mmCIF file as Biopython writes it, N, C-alpha, C and O atoms, coordinates in Angstrom:
data_model
#
loop_
_atom_site.group_PDB
_atom_site.id
_atom_site.type_symbol
_atom_site.label_atom_id
_atom_site.label_alt_id
_atom_site.label_comp_id
_atom_site.label_asym_id
_atom_site.label_entity_id
_atom_site.label_seq_id
_atom_site.pdbx_PDB_ins_code
_atom_site.Cartn_x
_atom_site.Cartn_y
_atom_site.Cartn_z
_atom_site.occupancy
_atom_site.B_iso_or_equiv
_atom_site.auth_seq_id
_atom_site.auth_asym_id
_atom_site.pdbx_PDB_model_num
ATOM 1   N N  . MET A ? 1  ? 21.423 99.069  99.761  1.0 0.0 1  A 1 
ATOM 2   C CA . MET A ? 1  ? 21.395 100.472 99.798  1.0 0.0 1  A 1 
ATOM 3   C C  . MET A ? 1  ? 22.555 101.089 99.048  1.0 0.0 1  A 1 
ATOM 4   O O  . MET A ? 1  ? 22.395 102.128 98.406  1.0 0.0 1  A 1 
ATOM 5   N N  . VAL A ? 2  ? 23.720 100.469 99.117  1.0 0.0 2  A 1 
ATOM 6   C CA . VAL A ? 2  ? 24.939 101.064 98.516  1.0 0.0 2  A 1 
ATOM 7   C C  . VAL A ? 2  ? 24.695 100.997 96.978  1.0 0.0 2  A 1 
ATOM 8   O O  . VAL A ? 2  ? 25.029 101.966 96.297  1.0 0.0 2  A 1 
ATOM 9   N N  . GLN A ? 3  ? 24.171 99.981  96.439  1.0 0.0 3  A 1 
ATOM 10  C CA . GLN A ? 3  ? 23.918 99.894  95.011  1.0 0.0 3  A 1 
ATOM 11  C C  . GLN A ? 3  ? 22.946 101.018 94.533  1.0 0.0 3  A 1 
ATOM 12  O O  . GLN A ? 3  ? 23.140 101.645 93.492  1.0 0.0 3  A 1 
ATOM 13  N N  . ALA A ? 4  ? 21.902 101.226 95.355  1.0 0.0 4  A 1 
ATOM 14  C CA . ALA A ? 4  ? 20.916 102.217 95.007  1.0 0.0 4  A 1 
ATOM 15  C C  . ALA A ? 4  ? 21.573 103.618 94.972  1.0 0.0 4  A 1 
ATOM 16  O O  . ALA A ? 4  ? 21.291 104.419 94.080  1.0 0.0 4  A 1 
ATOM 17  N N  . VAL A ? 5  ? 22.453 103.899 95.958  1.0 0.0 5  A 1 
ATOM 18  C CA . VAL A ? 5  ? 23.097 105.213 95.958  1.0 0.0 5  A 1 
ATOM 19  C C  . VAL A ? 5  ? 24.047 105.370 94.818  1.0 0.0 5  A 1 
ATOM 20  O O  . VAL A ? 5  ? 24.132 106.439 94.214  1.0 0.0 5  A 1 
ATOM 21  N N  . ALA A ? 6  ? 24.773 104.307 94.509  1.0 0.0 6  A 1 
ATOM 22  C CA . ALA A ? 6  ? 25.721 104.321 93.335  1.0 0.0 6  A 1 
ATOM 23  C C  . ALA A ? 6  ? 24.961 104.560 92.020  1.0 0.0 6  A 1 
ATOM 24  O O  . ALA A ? 6  ? 25.431 105.249 91.114  1.0 0.0 6  A 1 
ATOM 25  N N  . ALA A ? 7  ? 23.796 103.974 91.964  1.0 0.0 7  A 1 
ATOM 26  C CA . ALA A ? 7  ? 22.947 104.104 90.739  1.0 0.0 7  A 1 
ATOM 27  C C  . ALA A ? 7  ? 22.467 105.540 90.555  1.0 0.0 7  A 1 
ATOM 28  O O  . ALA A ? 7  ? 22.181 105.929 89.422  1.0 0.0 7  A 1 
ATOM 29  N N  . LEU A ? 8  ? 22.365 106.342 91.602  1.0 0.0 8  A 1 
ATOM 30  C CA . LEU A ? 8  ? 21.990 107.736 91.464  1.0 0.0 8  A 1 
ATOM 31  C C  . LEU A ? 8  ? 23.035 108.500 90.699  1.0 0.0 8  A 1 
ATOM 32  O O  . LEU A ? 8  ? 22.696 109.491 90.052  1.0 0.0 8  A 1 
ATOM 33  N N  . GLY A ? 9  ? 24.278 108.101 90.736  1.0 0.0 9  A 1 
ATOM 34  C CA . GLY A ? 9  ? 25.394 108.759 90.010  1.0 0.0 9  A 1 
ATOM 35  C C  . GLY A ? 9  ? 25.827 110.094 90.521  1.0 0.0 9  A 1 
ATOM 36  O O  . GLY A ? 9  ? 26.417 110.891 89.792  1.0 0.0 9  A 1 
ATOM 37  N N  . VAL A ? 10 ? 25.531 110.349 91.795  1.0 0.0 10 A 1 
ATOM 38  C CA . VAL A ? 10 ? 25.942 111.588 92.439  1.0 0.0 10 A 1 
ATOM 39  C C  . VAL A ? 10 ? 27.452 111.635 92.476  1.0 0.0 10 A 1 
ATOM 40  O O  . VAL A ? 10 ? 28.059 110.748 93.076  1.0 0.0 10 A 1 
ATOM 41  N N  . PRO A ? 11 ? 28.109 112.641 91.857  1.0 0.0 11 A 1 
ATOM 42  C CA . PRO A ? 11 ? 29.577 112.707 91.823  1.0 0.0 11 A 1 
ATOM 43  C C  . PRO A ? 11 ? 30.202 112.773 93.233  1.0 0.0 11 A 1 
ATOM 44  O O  . PRO A ? 11 ? 29.625 113.309 94.179  1.0 0.0 11 A 1 
ATOM 45  N N  . LYS A ? 12 ? 31.403 112.204 93.313  1.0 0.0 12 A 1 
ATOM 46  C CA . LYS A ? 12 ? 32.289 112.324 94.470  1.0 0.0 12 A 1 
ATOM 47  C C  . LYS A ? 12 ? 31.542 111.674 95.685  1.0 0.0 12 A 1 
ATOM 48  O O  . LYS A ? 12 ? 31.349 112.334 96.706  1.0 0.0 12 A 1 
ATOM 49  N N  . THR A ? 13 ? 31.135 110.412 95.571  1.0 0.0 13 A 1 
ATOM 50  C CA . THR A ? 13 ? 30.523 109.696 96.680  1.0 0.0 13 A 1 
ATOM 51  C C  . THR A ? 13 ? 31.512 108.628 97.207  1.0 0.0 13 A 1 
ATOM 52  O O  . THR A ? 13 ? 31.861 107.695 96.483  1.0 0.0 13 A 1 
ATOM 53  N N  . LEU A ? 14 ? 31.943 108.768 98.432  1.0 0.0 14 A 1 
ATOM 54  C CA . LEU A ? 14 ? 32.975 107.976 99.059  1.0 0.0 14 A 1 
ATOM 55  C C  . LEU A ? 14 ? 32.295 107.031 100.045 1.0 0.0 14 A 1 
ATOM 56  O O  . LEU A ? 14 ? 31.448 107.448 100.835 1.0 0.0 14 A 1 
ATOM 57  N N  . ARG A ? 15 ? 32.684 105.719 99.989  1.0 0.0 15 A 1 
ATOM 58  C CA . ARG A ? 15 ? 32.226 104.732 100.939 1.0 0.0 15 A 1 
ATOM 59  C C  . ARG A ? 15 ? 33.298 104.433 101.958 1.0 0.0 15 A 1 
ATOM 60  O O  . ARG A ? 15 ? 34.443 104.174 101.584 1.0 0.0 15 A 1 
ATOM 61  N N  . VAL A ? 16 ? 32.967 104.459 103.226 1.0 0.0 16 A 1 
ATOM 62  C CA . VAL A ? 16 ? 33.879 104.165 104.339 1.0 0.0 16 A 1 
ATOM 63  C C  . VAL A ? 16 ? 33.251 103.150 105.265 1.0 0.0 16 A 1 
ATOM 64  O O  . VAL A ? 16 ? 32.161 103.384 105.787 1.0 0.0 16 A 1 
ATOM 65  N N  . GLU A ? 17 ? 33.931 101.998 105.485 1.0 0.0 17 A 1 
ATOM 66  C CA . GLU A ? 17 ? 33.349 101.016 106.371 1.0 0.0 17 A 1 
ATOM 67  C C  . GLU A ? 17 ? 34.438 100.492 107.309 1.0 0.0 17 A 1 
ATOM 68  O O  . GLU A ? 17 ? 35.589 100.401 106.884 1.0 0.0 17 A 1 
ATOM 69  N N  . LEU A ? 18 ? 34.126 100.133 108.597 1.0 0.0 18 A 1 
ATOM 70  C CA . LEU A ? 18 ? 34.974 99.562  109.536 1.0 0.0 18 A 1 
ATOM 71  C C  . LEU A ? 18 ? 34.249 98.457  110.279 1.0 0.0 18 A 1 
ATOM 72  O O  . LEU A ? 18 ? 33.187 98.695  110.854 1.0 0.0 18 A 1 
ATOM 73  N N  . ALA A ? 19 ? 34.816 97.228  110.279 1.0 0.0 19 A 1 
ATOM 74  C CA . ALA A ? 19 ? 34.241 96.173  111.056 1.0 0.0 19 A 1 
ATOM 75  C C  . ALA A ? 19 ? 35.277 95.625  112.046 1.0 0.0 19 A 1 
ATOM 76  O O  . ALA A ? 19 ? 36.410 95.343  111.655 1.0 0.0 19 A 1 
ATOM 77  N N  . VAL A ? 20 ? 34.907 95.472  113.305 1.0 0.0 20 A 1 
ATOM 78  C CA . VAL A ? 20 ? 35.877 95.049  114.337 1.0 0.0 20 A 1 
ATOM 79  C C  . VAL A ? 20 ? 35.866 93.545  114.446 1.0 0.0 20 A 1 
ATOM 80  O O  . VAL A ? 20 ? 36.763 92.994  115.085 1.0 0.0 20 A 1 
ATOM 81  N N  . ALA A ? 21 ? 34.926 92.853  113.875 1.0 0.0 21 A 1 
ATOM 82  C CA . ALA A ? 21 ? 34.876 91.405  113.887 1.0 0.0 21 A 1 
ATOM 83  C C  . ALA A ? 21 ? 34.051 90.927  112.677 1.0 0.0 21 A 1 
ATOM 84  O O  . ALA A ? 21 ? 33.260 91.685  112.117 1.0 0.0 21 A 1 
ATOM 85  N N  . ALA A ? 22 ? 34.246 89.690  112.295 1.0 0.0 22 A 1 
ATOM 86  C CA . ALA A ? 22 ? 33.454 89.122  111.204 1.0 0.0 22 A 1 
ATOM 87  C C  . ALA A ? 22 ? 32.010 88.998  111.635 1.0 0.0 22 A 1 
ATOM 88  O O  . ALA A ? 22 ? 31.716 88.728  112.799 1.0 0.0 22 A 1 
ATOM 89  N N  . PRO A ? 23 ? 31.082 89.205  110.653 1.0 0.0 23 A 1 
ATOM 90  C CA . PRO A ? 23 ? 29.635 89.081  111.031 1.0 0.0 23 A 1 
ATOM 91  C C  . PRO A ? 23 ? 29.326 87.751  111.642 1.0 0.0 23 A 1 
ATOM 92  O O  . PRO A ? 23 ? 29.779 86.716  111.153 1.0 0.0 23 A 1 
ATOM 93  N N  . GLY A ? 24 ? 28.572 87.761  112.688 1.0 0.0 24 A 1 
ATOM 94  C CA . GLY A ? 24 ? 28.142 86.541  113.361 1.0 0.0 24 A 1 
ATOM 95  C C  . GLY A ? 24 ? 29.081 85.935  114.385 1.0 0.0 24 A 1 
ATOM 96  O O  . GLY A ? 24 ? 28.759 84.960  115.065 1.0 0.0 24 A 1 
ATOM 97  N N  . ARG A ? 25 ? 30.297 86.569  114.473 1.0 0.0 25 A 1 
ATOM 98  C CA . ARG A ? 25 ? 31.295 86.009  115.425 1.0 0.0 25 A 1 
ATOM 99  C C  . ARG A ? 25 ? 31.006 86.416  116.871 1.0 0.0 25 A 1 
ATOM 100 O O  . ARG A ? 25 ? 31.463 85.767  117.811 1.0 0.0 25 A 1 
ATOM 101 N N  . ARG A ? 26 ? 30.232 87.510  117.037 1.0 0.0 26 A 1 
ATOM 102 C CA . ARG A ? 26 ? 29.841 87.876  118.385 1.0 0.0 26 A 1 
ATOM 103 C C  . ARG A ? 26 ? 28.515 88.658  118.286 1.0 0.0 26 A 1 
ATOM 104 O O  . ARG A ? 26 ? 28.184 89.209  117.236 1.0 0.0 26 A 1 
ATOM 105 N N  . PRO A ? 27 ? 27.797 88.690  119.357 1.0 0.0 27 A 1 
ATOM 106 C CA . PRO A ? 27 ? 26.459 89.452  119.249 1.0 0.0 27 A 1 
ATOM 107 C C  . PRO A ? 27 ? 26.663 90.911  119.183 1.0 0.0 27 A 1 
ATOM 108 O O  . PRO A ? 27 ? 27.665 91.450  119.653 1.0 0.0 27 A 1 
ATOM 109 N N  . GLY A ? 28 ? 25.679 91.564  118.580 1.0 0.0 28 A 1 
ATOM 110 C CA . GLY A ? 28 ? 25.651 93.012  118.543 1.0 0.0 28 A 1 
ATOM 111 C C  . GLY A ? 28 ? 26.234 93.556  117.233 1.0 0.0 28 A 1 
ATOM 112 O O  . GLY A ? 28 ? 26.477 92.807  116.286 1.0 0.0 28 A 1 
ATOM 113 N N  . LEU A ? 29 ? 26.449 94.849  117.204 1.0 0.0 29 A 1 
ATOM 114 C CA . LEU A ? 29 ? 26.956 95.540  116.054 1.0 0.0 29 A 1 
ATOM 115 C C  . LEU A ? 29 ? 28.482 95.351  116.002 1.0 0.0 29 A 1 
ATOM 116 O O  . LEU A ? 29 ? 29.201 95.654  116.954 1.0 0.0 29 A 1 
ATOM 117 N N  . THR A ? 30 ? 28.942 94.839  114.856 1.0 0.0 30 A 1 
ATOM 118 C CA . THR A ? 30 ? 30.384 94.617  114.709 1.0 0.0 30 A 1 
ATOM 119 C C  . THR A ? 30 ? 31.044 95.547  113.681 1.0 0.0 30 A 1 
ATOM 120 O O  . THR A ? 30 ? 32.257 95.497  113.480 1.0 0.0 30 A 1 
ATOM 121 N N  . GLY A ? 31 ? 30.240 96.390  113.037 1.0 0.0 31 A 1 
ATOM 122 C CA . GLY A ? 31 ? 30.774 97.318  112.045 1.0 0.0 31 A 1 
ATOM 123 C C  . GLY A ? 31 ? 29.833 98.451  111.739 1.0 0.0 31 A 1 
ATOM 124 O O  . GLY A ? 31 ? 28.657 98.423  112.102 1.0 0.0 31 A 1 
ATOM 125 N N  . SER A ? 32 ? 30.361 99.443  111.074 1.0 0.0 32 A 1 
ATOM 126 C CA . SER A ? 32 ? 29.538 100.536 110.649 1.0 0.0 32 A 1 
ATOM 127 C C  . SER A ? 32 ? 30.148 101.219 109.448 1.0 0.0 32 A 1 
ATOM 128 O O  . SER A ? 32 ? 31.306 100.972 109.109 1.0 0.0 32 A 1 
ATOM 129 N N  . GLY A ? 33 ? 29.406 102.047 108.824 1.0 0.0 33 A 1 
ATOM 130 C CA . GLY A ? 33 ? 29.841 102.721 107.624 1.0 0.0 33 A 1 
ATOM 131 C C  . GLY A ? 33 ? 29.305 104.046 107.346 1.0 0.0 33 A 1 
ATOM 132 O O  . GLY A ? 33 ? 28.357 104.476 108.002 1.0 0.0 33 A 1 
ATOM 133 N N  . LEU A ? 34 ? 29.851 104.720 106.415 1.0 0.0 34 A 1 
ATOM 134 C CA . LEU A ? 34 ? 29.360 106.083 106.030 1.0 0.0 34 A 1 
ATOM 135 C C  . LEU A ? 34 ? 29.415 106.234 104.501 1.0 0.0 34 A 1 
ATOM 136 O O  . LEU A ? 34 ? 30.330 105.717 103.859 1.0 0.0 34 A 1 
ATOM 137 N N  . LEU A ? 35 ? 28.473 106.916 103.944 1.0 0.0 35 A 1 
ATOM 138 C CA . LEU A ? 35 ? 28.551 107.377 102.542 1.0 0.0 35 A 1 
ATOM 139 C C  . LEU A ? 35 ? 28.699 108.856 102.616 1.0 0.0 35 A 1 
ATOM 140 O O  . LEU A ? 35 ? 27.848 109.563 103.156 1.0 0.0 35 A 1 
ATOM 141 N N  . LEU A ? 36 ? 29.825 109.337 102.049 1.0 0.0 36 A 1 
ATOM 142 C CA . LEU A ? 36 ? 30.075 110.757 102.043 1.0 0.0 36 A 1 
ATOM 143 C C  . LEU A ? 36 ? 30.006 111.371 100.685 1.0 0.0 36 A 1 
ATOM 144 O O  . LEU A ? 36 ? 30.673 110.913 99.757  1.0 0.0 36 A 1 
ATOM 145 N N  . VAL A ? 37 ? 29.223 112.390 100.549 1.0 0.0 37 A 1 
ATOM 146 C CA . VAL A ? 37 ? 29.113 113.046 99.222  1.0 0.0 37 A 1 
ATOM 147 C C  . VAL A ? 37 ? 29.948 114.318 99.281  1.0 0.0 37 A 1 
ATOM 148 O O  . VAL A ? 37 ? 29.756 115.157 100.161 1.0 0.0 37 A 1 
ATOM 149 N N  . ASN A ? 38 ? 30.881 114.455 98.332  1.0 0.0 38 A 1 
ATOM 150 C CA . ASN A ? 38 ? 31.767 115.532 98.234  1.0 0.0 38 A 1 
ATOM 151 C C  . ASN A ? 38 ? 32.583 115.807 99.518  1.0 0.0 38 A 1 
ATOM 152 O O  . ASN A ? 38 ? 32.563 116.912 100.060 1.0 0.0 38 A 1 
ATOM 153 N N  . PRO A ? 39 ? 33.311 114.749 99.990  1.0 0.0 39 A 1 
ATOM 154 C CA . PRO A ? 39 ? 34.086 114.958 101.195 1.0 0.0 39 A 1 
ATOM 155 C C  . PRO A ? 39 ? 35.235 115.915 100.999 1.0 0.0 39 A 1 
ATOM 156 O O  . PRO A ? 39 ? 35.604 116.158 99.850  1.0 0.0 39 A 1 
ATOM 157 N N  . PRO A ? 40 ? 35.815 116.463 102.009 1.0 0.0 40 A 1 
ATOM 158 C CA . PRO A ? 40 ? 36.978 117.326 101.915 1.0 0.0 40 A 1 
ATOM 159 C C  . PRO A ? 40 ? 38.095 116.586 101.171 1.0 0.0 40 A 1 
ATOM 160 O O  . PRO A ? 40 ? 38.228 115.371 101.320 1.0 0.0 40 A 1 
ATOM 161 N N  . TRP A ? 41 ? 38.859 117.266 100.412 1.0 0.0 41 A 1 
ATOM 162 C CA . TRP A ? 41 ? 39.871 116.617 99.550  1.0 0.0 41 A 1 
ATOM 163 C C  . TRP A ? 41 ? 40.891 115.848 100.269 1.0 0.0 41 A 1 
ATOM 164 O O  . TRP A ? 41 ? 41.427 114.889 99.713  1.0 0.0 41 A 1 
ATOM 165 N N  . VAL A ? 42 ? 41.230 116.227 101.571 1.0 0.0 42 A 1 
ATOM 166 C CA . VAL A ? 42 ? 42.229 115.467 102.309 1.0 0.0 42 A 1 
ATOM 167 C C  . VAL A ? 42 ? 41.660 114.274 103.089 1.0 0.0 42 A 1 
ATOM 168 O O  . VAL A ? 42 ? 42.426 113.478 103.632 1.0 0.0 42 A 1 
ATOM 169 N N  . LEU A ? 43 ? 40.347 114.140 103.153 1.0 0.0 43 A 1 
ATOM 170 C CA . LEU A ? 43 ? 39.782 113.117 103.975 1.0 0.0 43 A 1 
ATOM 171 C C  . LEU A ? 43 ? 40.127 111.660 103.479 1.0 0.0 43 A 1 
ATOM 172 O O  . LEU A ? 43 ? 40.362 110.776 104.303 1.0 0.0 43 A 1 
ATOM 173 N N  . GLU A ? 44 ? 40.152 111.435 102.199 1.0 0.0 44 A 1 
ATOM 174 C CA . GLU A ? 44 ? 40.440 110.079 101.685 1.0 0.0 44 A 1 
ATOM 175 C C  . GLU A ? 44 ? 41.796 109.661 102.173 1.0 0.0 44 A 1 
ATOM 176 O O  . GLU A ? 44 ? 41.937 108.539 102.661 1.0 0.0 44 A 1 
ATOM 177 N N  . ALA A ? 45 ? 42.838 110.526 102.066 1.0 0.0 45 A 1 
ATOM 178 C CA . ALA A ? 45 ? 44.177 110.149 102.504 1.0 0.0 45 A 1 
ATOM 179 C C  . ALA A ? 45 ? 44.259 109.969 103.999 1.0 0.0 45 A 1 
ATOM 180 O O  . ALA A ? 45 ? 44.969 109.088 104.483 1.0 0.0 45 A 1 
ATOM 181 N N  . GLU A ? 46 ? 43.546 110.785 104.730 1.0 0.0 46 A 1 
ATOM 182 C CA . GLU A ? 46 ? 43.567 110.658 106.178 1.0 0.0 46 A 1 
ATOM 183 C C  . GLU A ? 46 ? 42.905 109.348 106.590 1.0 0.0 46 A 1 
ATOM 184 O O  . GLU A ? 46 ? 43.412 108.672 107.485 1.0 0.0 46 A 1 
ATOM 185 N N  . LEU A ? 47 ? 41.816 108.973 105.983 1.0 0.0 47 A 1 
ATOM 186 C CA . LEU A ? 47 ? 41.175 107.749 106.312 1.0 0.0 47 A 1 
ATOM 187 C C  . LEU A ? 47 ? 41.961 106.503 105.901 1.0 0.0 47 A 1 
ATOM 188 O O  . LEU A ? 47 ? 41.923 105.486 106.594 1.0 0.0 47 A 1 
ATOM 189 N N  . ARG A ? 48 ? 42.674 106.582 104.771 1.0 0.0 48 A 1 
ATOM 190 C CA . ARG A ? 48 ? 43.539 105.463 104.351 1.0 0.0 48 A 1 
ATOM 191 C C  . ARG A ? 48 ? 44.606 105.212 105.416 1.0 0.0 48 A 1 
ATOM 192 O O  . ARG A ? 48 ? 45.049 104.075 105.580 1.0 0.0 48 A 1 
ATOM 193 N N  . GLU A ? 49 ? 45.009 106.201 106.111 1.0 0.0 49 A 1 
ATOM 194 C CA . GLU A ? 49 ? 46.030 106.013 107.187 1.0 0.0 49 A 1 
ATOM 195 C C  . GLU A ? 49 ? 45.398 105.579 108.507 1.0 0.0 49 A 1 
ATOM 196 O O  . GLU A ? 49 ? 45.985 104.797 109.255 1.0 0.0 49 A 1 
ATOM 197 N N  . ALA A ? 50 ? 44.181 106.098 108.794 1.0 0.0 50 A 1 
ATOM 198 C CA . ALA A ? 50 ? 43.571 105.822 110.098 1.0 0.0 50 A 1 
ATOM 199 C C  . ALA A ? 50 ? 42.803 104.512 110.149 1.0 0.0 50 A 1 
ATOM 200 O O  . ALA A ? 50 ? 42.747 103.902 111.217 1.0 0.0 50 A 1 
ATOM 201 N N  . LEU A ? 51 ? 42.232 104.062 109.107 1.0 0.0 51 A 1 
ATOM 202 C CA . LEU A ? 51 ? 41.320 102.866 109.123 1.0 0.0 51 A 1 
ATOM 203 C C  . LEU A ? 51 ? 42.135 101.631 109.415 1.0 0.0 51 A 1 
ATOM 204 O O  . LEU A ? 51 ? 41.653 100.833 110.219 1.0 0.0 51 A 1 
ATOM 205 N N  . PRO A ? 52 ? 43.340 101.357 108.852 1.0 0.0 52 A 1 
ATOM 206 C CA . PRO A ? 52 ? 44.034 100.184 109.286 1.0 0.0 52 A 1 
ATOM 207 C C  . PRO A ? 52 ? 44.406 100.220 110.702 1.0 0.0 52 A 1 
ATOM 208 O O  . PRO A ? 52 ? 44.282 99.200  111.379 1.0 0.0 52 A 1 
ATOM 209 N N  . TRP A ? 53 ? 44.875 101.368 111.236 1.0 0.0 53 A 1 
ATOM 210 C CA . TRP A ? 53 ? 45.192 101.531 112.656 1.0 0.0 53 A 1 
ATOM 211 C C  . TRP A ? 53 ? 44.009 101.245 113.526 1.0 0.0 53 A 1 
ATOM 212 O O  . TRP A ? 53 ? 44.123 100.533 114.524 1.0 0.0 53 A 1 
ATOM 213 N N  . LEU A ? 54 ? 42.817 101.816 113.148 1.0 0.0 54 A 1 
ATOM 214 C CA . LEU A ? 54 ? 41.635 101.539 113.996 1.0 0.0 54 A 1 
ATOM 215 C C  . LEU A ? 54 ? 41.276 100.111 113.945 1.0 0.0 54 A 1 
ATOM 216 O O  . LEU A ? 54 ? 40.934 99.546  114.984 1.0 0.0 54 A 1 
ATOM 217 N N  . ALA A ? 55 ? 41.327 99.462  112.788 1.0 0.0 55 A 1 
ATOM 218 C CA . ALA A ? 55 ? 40.904 98.106  112.639 1.0 0.0 55 A 1 
ATOM 219 C C  . ALA A ? 55 ? 41.811 97.207  113.543 1.0 0.0 55 A 1 
ATOM 220 O O  . ALA A ? 55 ? 41.323 96.268  114.172 1.0 0.0 55 A 1 
ATOM 221 N N  . GLN A ? 56 ? 43.056 97.494  113.590 1.0 0.0 56 A 1 
ATOM 222 C CA . GLN A ? 56 ? 44.021 96.679  114.321 1.0 0.0 56 A 1 
ATOM 223 C C  . GLN A ? 56 ? 43.775 96.822  115.823 1.0 0.0 56 A 1 
ATOM 224 O O  . GLN A ? 56 ? 43.818 95.843  116.567 1.0 0.0 56 A 1 
ATOM 225 N N  . ARG A ? 57 ? 43.511 98.084  116.263 1.0 0.0 57 A 1 
ATOM 226 C CA . ARG A ? 57 ? 43.359 98.353  117.703 1.0 0.0 57 A 1 
ATOM 227 C C  . ARG A ? 57 ? 41.998 98.012  118.249 1.0 0.0 57 A 1 
ATOM 228 O O  . ARG A ? 57 ? 41.886 97.585  119.398 1.0 0.0 57 A 1 
ATOM 229 N N  . LEU A ? 58 ? 40.977 98.185  117.472 1.0 0.0 58 A 1 
ATOM 230 C CA . LEU A ? 58 ? 39.615 97.942  117.909 1.0 0.0 58 A 1 
ATOM 231 C C  . LEU A ? 58 ? 39.081 96.539  117.632 1.0 0.0 58 A 1 
ATOM 232 O O  . LEU A ? 58 ? 38.163 96.026  118.272 1.0 0.0 58 A 1 
ATOM 233 N N  . GLY A ? 59 ? 39.733 95.967  116.625 1.0 0.0 59 A 1 
ATOM 234 C CA . GLY A ? 59 ? 39.271 94.631  116.184 1.0 0.0 59 A 1 
ATOM 235 C C  . GLY A ? 59 ? 39.734 93.507  117.126 1.0 0.0 59 A 1 
ATOM 236 O O  . GLY A ? 59 ? 40.814 93.573  117.712 1.0 0.0 59 A 1 
ATOM 237 N N  . ASP A ? 60 ? 38.919 92.515  117.250 1.0 0.0 60 A 1 
ATOM 238 C CA . ASP A ? 60 ? 39.342 91.308  118.059 1.0 0.0 60 A 1 
ATOM 239 C C  . ASP A ? 60 ? 39.629 90.139  117.159 1.0 0.0 60 A 1 
ATOM 240 O O  . ASP A ? 60 ? 40.697 89.540  117.290 1.0 0.0 60 A 1 
ATOM 241 N N  . THR A ? 61 ? 38.763 89.779  116.268 1.0 0.0 61 A 1 
ATOM 242 C CA . THR A ? 61 ? 39.001 88.699  115.341 1.0 0.0 61 A 1 
ATOM 243 C C  . THR A ? 61 ? 38.549 89.184  113.955 1.0 0.0 61 A 1 
ATOM 244 O O  . THR A ? 61 ? 37.447 89.709  113.798 1.0 0.0 61 A 1 
ATOM 245 N N  . ASP A ? 62 ? 39.407 89.002  112.973 1.0 0.0 62 A 1 
ATOM 246 C CA . ASP A ? 62 ? 39.039 89.342  111.581 1.0 0.0 62 A 1 
ATOM 247 C C  . ASP A ? 62 ? 38.573 90.789  111.392 1.0 0.0 62 A 1 
ATOM 248 O O  . ASP A ? 62 ? 37.552 91.003  110.739 1.0 0.0 62 A 1 
ATOM 249 N N  . PRO A ? 63 ? 39.266 91.778  111.926 1.0 0.0 63 A 1 
ATOM 250 C CA . PRO A ? 63 ? 38.815 93.127  111.604 1.0 0.0 63 A 1 
ATOM 251 C C  . PRO A ? 63 ? 39.008 93.511  110.149 1.0 0.0 63 A 1 
ATOM 252 O O  . PRO A ? 63 ? 39.898 92.982  109.483 1.0 0.0 63 A 1 
ATOM 253 N N  . ALA A ? 64 ? 38.208 94.400  109.659 1.0 0.0 64 A 1 
ATOM 254 C CA . ALA A ? 64 ? 38.281 94.720  108.237 1.0 0.0 64 A 1 
ATOM 255 C C  . ALA A ? 64 ? 37.866 96.180  108.031 1.0 0.0 64 A 1 
ATOM 256 O O  . ALA A ? 64 ? 37.137 96.758  108.837 1.0 0.0 64 A 1 
ATOM 257 N N  . TRP A ? 65 ? 38.346 96.750  106.940 1.0 0.0 65 A 1 
ATOM 258 C CA . TRP A ? 65 ? 37.924 98.158  106.597 1.0 0.0 65 A 1 
ATOM 259 C C  . TRP A ? 65 ? 37.820 98.235  105.088 1.0 0.0 65 A 1 
ATOM 260 O O  . TRP A ? 65 ? 38.406 97.435  104.359 1.0 0.0 65 A 1 
ATOM 261 N N  . ARG A ? 66 ? 37.036 99.246  104.629 1.0 0.0 66 A 1 
ATOM 262 C CA . ARG A ? 66 ? 36.926 99.465  103.215 1.0 0.0 66 A 1 
ATOM 263 C C  . ARG A ? 66 ? 36.854 100.984 103.016 1.0 0.0 66 A 1 
ATOM 264 O O  . ARG A ? 66 ? 36.259 101.717 103.806 1.0 0.0 66 A 1 
ATOM 265 N N  . LEU A ? 67 ? 37.471 101.406 101.955 1.0 0.0 67 A 1 
ATOM 266 C CA . LEU A ? 67 ? 37.428 102.770 101.542 1.0 0.0 67 A 1 
ATOM 267 C C  . LEU A ? 67 ? 37.433 102.870 99.994  1.0 0.0 67 A 1 
ATOM 268 O O  . LEU A ? 67 ? 38.460 102.573 99.384  1.0 0.0 67 A 1 
ATOM 269 N N  . ASP A ? 68 ? 36.384 103.256 99.379  1.0 0.0 68 A 1 
ATOM 270 C CA . ASP A ? 68 ? 36.406 103.305 97.919  1.0 0.0 68 A 1 
ATOM 271 C C  . ASP A ? 68 ? 35.368 104.348 97.471  1.0 0.0 68 A 1 
ATOM 272 O O  . ASP A ? 68 ? 34.486 104.760 98.224  1.0 0.0 68 A 1 
ATOM 273 N N  . TRP A ? 69 ? 35.521 104.733 96.249  1.0 0.0 69 A 1 
ATOM 274 C CA . TRP A ? 69 ? 34.626 105.691 95.570  1.0 0.0 69 A 1 
ATOM 275 C C  . TRP A ? 69 ? 33.523 104.981 94.890  1.0 0.0 69 A 1 
ATOM 276 O O  . TRP A ? 69 ? 33.776 104.193 93.979  1.0 0.0 69 A 1 
ATOM 277 N N  . LEU A ? 70 ? 32.315 105.214 95.279  1.0 0.0 70 A 1 
ATOM 278 C CA . LEU A ? 70 ? 31.125 104.597 94.543  1.0 0.0 70 A 1 
ATOM 279 C C  . LEU A ? 70 ? 30.993 105.329 93.202  1.0 0.0 70 A 1 
ATOM 280 O O  . LEU A ? 70 ? 30.782 104.705 92.161  1.0 0.0 70 A 1 
ATOM 281 N N  . VAL A ? 71 ? 31.121 106.649 93.243  1.0 0.0 71 A 1 
ATOM 282 C CA . VAL A ? 71 ? 31.114 107.452 92.009  1.0 0.0 71 A 1 
ATOM 283 C C  . VAL A ? 71 ? 32.309 108.432 92.172  1.0 0.0 71 A 1 
ATOM 284 O O  . VAL A ? 71 ? 32.384 109.187 93.142  1.0 0.0 71 A 1 
ATOM 285 N N  . GLY A ? 72 ? 33.219 108.389 91.205  1.0 0.0 72 A 1 
ATOM 286 C CA . GLY A ? 72 ? 34.342 109.294 91.257  1.0 0.0 72 A 1 
ATOM 287 C C  . GLY A ? 72 ? 34.070 110.704 90.919  1.0 0.0 72 A 1 
ATOM 288 O O  . GLY A ? 72 ? 34.981 111.531 90.943  1.0 0.0 72 A 1 
#
């Protein structure tokens, strides 16, 4: 899905993902993500600060996060 959205070339598309455990380490949903089109200009900086904190506090084993621009 992410590749298909990136191929559309819509400007200012930001990807945000948070996983509290590695896939398959426990049953159920271990992560989630958002694709944001034209997010508020301060959101990227706020998320860069919040995501590591959230991953550390919510994660049990191998938490991870991702924040990047699919289309700048």
